[in-house]
ROSE-4610 file (N, C-alpha, C; in Angstrom, 1 decimal, always signed):
// ROSE-4610
residu = [M/M/M/K/K/K/L/L/L/T/T/T/G/G/G/T/T/T/W/W/W/D/D/D/R/R/R/E/E/E/A/A/A/V/V/V/D/D/D/D/D/D/F/F/F/L/L/L/T/T/T/T/T/T/T/T/T/V/V/V/P/P/P/V/V/V/R/R/R/L/L/L/S/S/S/C/C/C/R/R/R/T/T/T/P/P/P/E/E/E/D/D/D/R/R/R/L/L/L/W/W/W/M/M/M/L/L/L/S/S/S/L/L/L/W/W/W/Y/Y/Y/L/L/L/W/W/W/E/E/E/D/D/D/D/D/D/A/A/A/L/L/L/W/W/W/C/C/C/A/A/A/T/T/T/G/G/G/R/R/R/S/S/S/A/A/A/D/D/D/V/V/V/V/V/V/R/R/R/Y/Y/Y/L/L/L/E/E/E/H/H/H/R/R/R/D/D/D/E/E/E/V/V/V/A/A/A/F/F/F/E/E/E/V/V/V/S/S/S/T/T/T/N/N/N/D/D/D/P/P/P/P/P/P/Y/Y/Y/R/R/R/G/G/G/V/V/V/R/R/R/G/G/G/R/R/R/G/G/G/H/H/H/A/A/A/T/T/T/V/V/V/D/D/D/A/A/A/D/D/D/E/E/E/D/D/D/K/K/K/T/T/T/L/L/L/L/L/L/R/R/R/R/R/R/L/L/L/L/L/L/Q/Q/Q/R/R/R/Y/Y/Y/L/L/L/G/G/G/G/G/G/T/T/T/D/D/D/S/S/S/A/A/A/L/L/L/A/A/A/A/A/A/R/R/R/L/L/L/L/L/L/D/D/D/P/P/P/E/E/E/R/R/R/D/D/D/E/E/E/V/V/V/R/R/R/I/I/I/R/R/R/V/V/V/D/D/D/P/P/P/V/V/V/R/R/R/M/M/M/H/H/H/S/S/S/W/W/W/D/D/D/Y/Y/Y/S/S/S/A/A/A/R/R/R/M/M/M/D/D/D/D/D/D/R/R/R]
num = [1/1/1/2/2/2/3/3/3/4/4/4/5/5/5/6/6/6/7/7/7/8/8/8/9/9/9/10/10/10/11/11/11/12/12/12/13/13/13/14/14/14/15/15/15/16/16/16/17/17/17/18/18/18/19/19/19/20/20/20/21/21/21/22/22/22/23/23/23/24/24/24/25/25/25/26/26/26/27/27/27/28/28/28/29/29/29/30/30/30/31/31/31/32/32/32/33/33/33/34/34/34/35/35/35/36/36/36/37/37/37/38/38/38/39/39/39/40/40/40/41/41/41/42/42/42/43/43/43/44/44/44/45/45/45/46/46/46/47/47/47/48/48/48/49/49/49/50/50/50/51/51/51/52/52/52/53/53/53/54/54/54/55/55/55/56/56/56/57/57/57/58/58/58/59/59/59/60/60/60/61/61/61/62/62/62/63/63/63/64/64/64/65/65/65/66/66/66/67/67/67/68/68/68/69/69/69/70/70/70/71/71/71/72/72/72/73/73/73/74/74/74/75/75/75/76/76/76/77/77/77/78/78/78/79/79/79/80/80/80/81/81/81/82/82/82/83/83/83/84/84/84/85/85/85/86/86/86/87/87/87/88/88/88/89/89/89/90/90/90/91/91/91/92/92/92/93/93/93/94/94/94/95/95/95/96/96/96/97/97/97/98/98/98/99/99/99/100/100/100/101/101/101/102/102/102/103/103/103/104/104/104/105/105/105/106/106/106/107/107/107/108/108/108/109/109/109/110/110/110/111/111/111/112/112/112/113/113/113/114/114/114/115/115/115/116/116/116/117/117/117/118/118/118/119/119/119/120/120/120/121/121/121/122/122/122/123/123/123/124/124/124/125/125/125/126/126/126/127/127/127/128/128/128/129/129/129/130/130/130/131/131/131/132/132/132/133/133/133/134/134/134/135/135/135/136/136/136/137/137/137/138/138/138/139/139/139/140/140/140/141/141/141/142/142/142/143/143/143/144/144/144/145/145/145/146/146/146]
x = [+4.5/+3.2/+2.1/+1.6/+0.2/-1.0/-1.9/-3.1/-4.3/-4.9/-6.6/-7.3/-8.9/-9.5/-10.8/-11.5/-12.2/-11.9/-11.0/-10.8/-9.5/-8.8/-7.9/-7.1/-5.6/-4.4/-5.0/-5.6/-6.0/-6.6/-7.8/-8.7/-7.8/-7.0/-5.9/-5.0/-4.2/-3.5/-4.3/-5.8/-6.4/-6.6/-7.2/-7.9/-6.3/-5.4/-4.1/-3.5/-4.4/-4.3/-4.9/-5.8/-6.8/-5.3/-6.2/-5.1/-5.4/-5.7/-5.6/-4.3/-4.0/-2.7/-2.5/-1.5/-1.3/-0.9/-1.7/-1.2/-0.5/+0.5/+1.8/+2.2/+2.7/+2.4/+4.0/+4.7/+6.1/+6.5/+7.7/+7.9/+8.7/+9.0/+10.2/+11.4/+12.5/+13.5/+13.4/+12.2/+11.8/+10.6/+10.1/+9.2/+8.0/+7.9/+6.6/+5.9/+4.5/+3.9/+3.8/+4.1/+4.2/+3.5/+2.3/+1.9/+1.7/+1.6/+1.9/+1.2/+0.9/+0.1/+1.1/+1.2/+1.9/+1.7/+1.9/+1.4/+2.4/+1.8/+2.4/+2.5/+2.9/+2.5/+2.7/+2.1/+2.1/+3.0/+3.7/+4.7/+5.7/+6.0/+6.9/+6.4/+5.4/+4.7/+5.1/+5.4/+5.8/+4.9/+4.9/+4.5/+5.6/+5.6/+6.5/+6.4/+6.8/+6.8/+8.2/+8.1/+8.8/+8.9/+9.9/+9.6/+10.8/+11.3/+12.6/+13.5/+14.3/+15.6/+15.7/+15.3/+15.2/+14.0/+13.0/+11.7/+11.8/+11.1/+11.6/+11.2/+10.2/+10.3/+11.2/+12.0/+13.4/+13.9/+14.5/+15.4/+14.4/+13.1/+12.6/+12.6/+12.3/+12.6/+14.1/+15.1/+16.4/+17.0/+16.3/+16.4/+15.5/+14.1/+13.5/+12.4/+12.8/+12.1/+10.6/+10.0/+9.0/+7.8/+6.7/+5.8/+4.4/+3.5/+1.8/+1.1/+0.5/-0.2/-1.4/-2.1/-3.5/-3.8/-4.5/-4.8/-6.0/-7.3/-8.8/-9.7/-10.7/-11.6/-11.7/-11.9/-12.3/-13.8/-14.9/-15.7/-16.7/-18.0/-18.6/-18.9/-19.1/-18.8/-17.1/-17.1/-15.7/-15.0/-13.8/-13.0/-11.7/-10.9/-9.6/-8.5/-7.4/-6.1/-5.1/-5.2/-4.1/-3.3/-2.4/-1.1/+0.0/+0.9/+2.7/+3.5/+4.8/+5.9/+6.9/+8.0/+9.3/+9.6/+10.1/+10.3/+12.1/+12.4/+14.0/+13.8/+14.6/+15.0/+15.9/+16.3/+17.3/+17.3/+18.2/+18.3/+17.5/+16.9/+16.0/+16.5/+18.0/+19.1/+18.1/+17.8/+17.1/+15.4/+15.1/+13.8/+13.0/+13.2/+12.6/+11.2/+11.3/+9.9/+8.9/+9.7/+8.9/+8.1/+9.0/+8.2/+6.9/+6.9/+6.2/+4.7/+5.0/+3.9/+3.1/+4.1/+3.6/+2.8/+2.9/+2.2/+0.9/+1.1/-0.3/-0.8/-0.8/-1.5/-2.1/-1.1/-1.4/-1.3/-1.5/-1.4/-0.3/+0.8/+2.3/+2.6/+3.8/+5.1/+4.5/+3.6/+3.5/+2.8/+3.0/+2.5/+3.7/+2.9/+4.0/+4.6/+3.4/+4.1/+5.3/+4.8/+5.8/+7.3/+7.3/+8.4/+9.3/+8.9/+9.2/+10.0/+9.3/+9.3/+10.6/+10.5/+11.4/+12.7/+12.7/+13.8/+15.3/+15.8/+17.5/+18.2/+17.8/+18.7/+17.8/+16.9/+15.9/+16.5/+16.8/+17.6/+16.4/+15.8/+14.7/+15.2/+14.4/+14.7/+13.5/+13.4/+12.4/+12.2/+10.9/+10.8/+10.0/+10.7/+9.8/+9.5/+8.3/+7.5/+7.3/+7.5/+7.4/+6.7/+5.3/+4.7/+4.6/+4.5/+4.7/+3.4/+2.1/+0.3/-0.4/-0.8/-1.9/-3.5/-4.4/-5.6/-6.8/-7.9/-8.6/-9.6/-10.7/-12.2/-13.0/-14.2/-14.8/-16.5/-17.1/-17.9/-19.3/-19.0/-20.2/-21.6/-21.3/-22.7/-23.6/-22.7/-23.6/-24.0/-23.6/-23.6/-24.5/-25.3/-26.0/-27.2/-27.9/-29.1/-28.6/-27.5/-27.1/-28.4]
y = [-17.7/-17.7/-18.1/-19.2/-19.7/-18.9/-18.7/-17.8/-18.7/-18.8/-19.5/-18.5/-18.8/-18.4/-17.3/-16.4/-15.7/-14.8/-14.0/-12.8/-13.5/-12.6/-12.9/-11.5/-11.8/-11.4/-9.5/-9.3/-7.4/-7.4/-7.9/-7.8/-8.1/-8.8/-9.0/-7.9/-7.3/-6.5/-5.1/-4.8/-3.8/-3.7/-5.2/-5.4/-5.1/-5.3/-5.0/-3.3/-2.8/-1.4/-0.9/-1.9/-1.7/-1.2/-0.3/+0.0/-0.8/-1.9/-3.1/-3.3/-3.8/-4.1/-5.6/-6.2/-7.7/-8.4/-9.8/-10.5/-11.4/-11.3/-12.3/-13.3/-14.6/-15.8/-16.1/-16.7/-17.5/-18.1/-18.6/-19.8/-19.3/-19.3/-18.9/-20.0/-19.8/-20.8/-21.9/-21.7/-22.7/-23.7/-23.4/-23.7/-23.4/-22.5/-21.9/-21.3/-21.3/-20.5/-18.9/-17.8/-16.2/-15.4/-14.8/-13.8/-12.4/-11.6/-10.0/-9.3/-8.1/-7.0/-6.2/-6.0/-5.0/-3.9/-2.9/-1.9/-2.6/-2.6/-3.3/-2.2/-2.5/-2.0/-3.1/-3.5/-4.4/-3.8/-4.4/-3.5/-4.7/-4.7/-5.4/-7.3/-7.7/-8.8/-9.4/-8.1/-8.6/-7.7/-8.3/-7.3/-7.1/-5.9/-4.8/-4.5/-4.8/-4.2/-3.7/-2.8/-2.2/-2.6/-2.6/-3.1/-2.6/-2.2/-1.7/-3.3/-2.9/-4.1/-5.0/-4.6/-5.4/-5.9/-5.9/-6.5/-8.1/-8.9/-10.5/-10.8/-10.8/-11.0/-11.1/-10.1/-10.2/-11.5/-11.6/-12.7/-14.2/-13.7/-15.1/-15.6/-14.6/-14.6/-14.9/-14.1/-14.5/-16.3/-16.7/-17.7/-19.2/-18.7/-19.5/-18.7/-18.9/-17.5/-17.6/-18.8/-19.1/-18.5/-18.2/-17.3/-17.8/-17.2/-17.3/-15.9/-15.2/-14.1/-13.8/-12.8/-12.8/-10.9/-10.6/-9.3/-9.5/-9.0/-9.1/-7.9/-7.6/-6.8/-7.2/-6.0/-6.3/-6.5/-5.8/-5.5/-6.1/-6.6/-7.3/-6.7/-6.7/-8.4/-8.8/-9.9/-10.0/-10.6/-10.1/-10.7/-10.4/-11.2/-11.1/-11.8/-11.6/-12.3/-13.1/-14.3/-15.1/-16.1/-16.1/-16.9/-17.8/-17.9/-18.2/-17.8/-17.9/-17.4/-17.6/-16.7/-16.7/-15.2/-14.8/-13.2/-13.2/-12.2/-11.5/-10.4/-9.9/-9.1/-8.1/-6.8/-6.2/-4.7/-3.8/-2.7/-1.5/-0.7/+0.4/+1.6/+2.0/+2.9/+4.3/+4.6/+5.8/+5.8/+5.0/+4.7/+5.0/+4.8/+5.1/+4.5/+3.2/+2.3/+2.6/+2.9/+3.0/+4.9/+5.7/+6.9/+6.8/+5.6/+5.5/+4.9/+3.9/+3.4/+4.5/+5.3/+6.4/+7.2/+7.7/+8.4/+7.6/+6.3/+5.4/+5.2/+4.9/+4.7/+5.8/+7.1/+8.1/+9.3/+9.4/+10.8/+11.4/+10.7/+11.9/+11.2/+12.2/+12.1/+12.8/+13.6/+14.6/+14.5/+13.6/+12.8/+12.4/+12.3/+12.0/+10.4/+9.8/+8.3/+8.2/+9.3/+8.8/+9.6/+10.8/+11.1/+10.0/+9.4/+8.0/+7.2/+6.5/+5.6/+6.3/+7.3/+8.2/+8.4/+8.4/+9.0/+8.4/+9.0/+8.9/+7.4/+7.3/+6.4/+4.9/+5.0/+3.7/+3.0/+2.0/+1.1/+0.6/+0.7/+0.0/-1.1/-1.8/-2.8/-3.0/-3.4/-3.9/-5.5/-5.9/-7.3/-7.4/-8.1/-8.3/-9.7/-9.9/-11.4/-11.9/-12.6/-13.0/-14.3/-13.9/-15.1/-16.1/-17.5/-18.5/-19.1/-18.8/-19.1/-18.3/-17.6/-16.8/-17.3/-17.1/-17.4/-16.3/-15.7/-14.9/-15.1/-14.4/-15.1/-13.7/-13.9/-12.8/-13.2/-12.7/-13.4/-12.2/-11.1/-10.2/-10.8/-11.7/-12.5/-13.1/-13.6/-14.4/-13.7/-12.2/-11.5/-10.1/-10.5/-9.4/-9.1/-10.2/-10.0/-10.0/-9.4/-9.4/-8.7]
z = [-21.8/-20.7/-21.5/-20.7/-20.9/-20.5/-21.0/-20.6/-20.7/-20.0/-19.7/-19.2/-19.2/-18.5/-19.3/-19.0/-19.5/-20.3/-20.4/-21.0/-22.0/-23.4/-23.9/-23.4/-24.3/-23.9/-24.0/-24.4/-24.2/-23.0/-22.9/-21.5/-20.3/-20.5/-19.1/-19.2/-19.9/-20.0/-19.6/-19.9/-19.6/-18.2/-17.9/-16.8/-15.3/-15.8/-14.5/-14.9/-15.3/-14.9/-13.4/-13.3/-11.8/-10.9/-9.8/-8.9/-7.9/-7.7/-6.3/-6.2/-4.9/-4.9/-5.6/-5.7/-6.3/-4.7/-4.8/-3.6/-4.3/-3.3/-4.0/-2.8/-3.3/-2.2/-2.5/-1.8/-2.0/-0.9/-0.8/+0.4/+1.1/+2.5/+3.2/+3.5/+3.4/+3.7/+4.4/+5.2/+5.9/+5.3/+4.2/+3.4/+3.6/+4.4/+5.2/+4.0/+3.7/+2.8/+3.4/+2.7/+2.7/+1.6/+2.1/+1.1/+1.5/+0.8/+1.3/-0.3/+0.4/-1.0/-1.0/-2.6/-2.7/-4.1/-4.1/-5.2/-6.6/-7.8/-8.7/-10.1/-11.3/-12.6/-13.3/-14.3/-15.6/-16.6/-16.7/-17.9/-18.6/-19.9/-20.4/-19.7/-19.8/-19.6/-17.9/-17.4/-16.0/-14.8/-13.8/-12.6/-12.1/-11.9/-11.3/-9.8/-9.0/-7.6/-7.1/-5.6/-5.3/-3.3/-3.3/-1.4/-0.8/+0.5/+1.2/+1.0/+0.9/+0.9/+2.0/+3.3/+4.7/+4.8/+3.6/+3.8/+4.0/+4.9/+4.7/+3.2/+2.5/+1.0/+0.3/+0.4/-0.4/+0.0/+1.1/+1.5/+1.0/+1.2/+1.0/-0.9/-1.4/-3.0/-3.2/-2.8/-3.0/-3.2/-1.9/-1.7/-2.9/-3.3/-3.8/-4.6/-6.0/-6.9/-7.4/-6.7/-7.6/-6.6/-7.7/-7.0/-7.4/-6.8/-7.3/-6.7/-7.6/-7.4/-8.1/-7.3/-7.6/-7.8/-8.6/-8.5/-8.8/-8.3/-8.2/-7.3/-7.8/-7.4/-5.9/-5.2/-3.8/-3.6/-4.4/-4.3/-5.5/-5.1/-6.6/-7.3/-8.6/-9.0/-9.3/-8.8/-8.7/-9.7/-10.4/-11.2/-11.2/-11.9/-11.6/-12.6/-12.1/-12.7/-11.7/-11.6/-11.3/-11.6/-11.1/-12.2/-10.8/-11.9/-11.1/-11.9/-11.2/-12.1/-11.4/-11.5/-11.2/-10.6/-10.0/-9.4/-9.5/-9.5/-9.5/-8.6/-8.1/-6.8/-7.6/-7.5/-7.7/-7.7/-7.3/-6.6/-7.6/-6.7/-7.5/-6.7/-7.3/-6.3/-6.4/-7.4/-8.0/-7.7/-7.0/-6.5/-7.6/-9.0/-10.0/-10.1/-10.0/-9.9/-8.9/-7.7/-6.6/-6.4/-7.5/-7.9/-8.8/-9.9/-10.7/-9.7/-8.9/-8.0/-6.7/-6.6/-5.6/-6.7/-7.7/-8.9/-9.1/-9.4/-9.8/-8.6/-7.2/-6.5/-5.6/-5.1/-4.6/-5.2/-6.9/-7.4/-7.5/-6.6/-6.6/-5.4/-5.3/-4.1/-3.2/-2.9/-1.9/-0.6/+0.1/+1.2/+2.4/+3.0/+4.4/+4.0/+3.5/+3.3/+2.1/+1.2/-0.1/+0.6/+1.0/+2.3/+3.0/+3.3/+4.4/+3.3/+2.4/+1.4/+0.6/+0.3/-0.5/+0.2/+1.3/+2.3/+2.2/+1.7/+1.1/+1.8/+2.9/+3.9/+3.5/+3.1/+2.4/+1.4/+1.7/+0.5/+0.0/-1.8/-2.2/-3.5/-3.4/-4.7/-5.3/-6.6/-7.4/-7.5/-7.7/-7.7/-9.0/-9.8/-11.2/-11.3/-11.4/-11.4/-13.0/-13.4/-15.0/-15.0/-15.4/-15.0/-16.1/-15.8/-16.4/-16.6/-15.9/-16.2/-15.6/-16.5/-16.1/-16.2/-15.5/-15.5/-15.2/-16.0/-15.6/-15.0/-14.5/-14.2/-14.0/-14.3/-14.2/-14.0/-12.5/-12.4/-12.4/-13.5/-13.5/-13.9/-14.8/-15.5/-14.1/-13.7/-12.5/-11.3/-11.3/-9.8/-10.4/-11.8/-12.2/-10.8/-10.7/-9.7/-8.2/-7.9/-6.4/-5.9]
């Protein structure tokens, strides 16, 4: 993986513990651009996301695995990591990744949303994004006087 930008690898790893969603971009089978936001974990040099098996993005990624992504702050000072890579999709039969994401973003699985997502009838998949290139930026210094 090629890393460029403001931060070294340790700072990128640290930033990717941020609990904002990843914005993931891919192409549809008709070669149209598609973007969505997903919860993620940064682990084993990959972004890990979960979604329902029936989600459109699953079909899109199975058709073409190239993706672009961005994890960035929503409030000033703006900073983040963007990049591109390849995605793979596989079953999350025990919803292990989903449970970890629920813990990370909601603090647990005791909510109506968690109950709906963890429904035994819902097929869940894991999306692994292996970055080929990542670039970091941090506008904190230039936004100090905002």
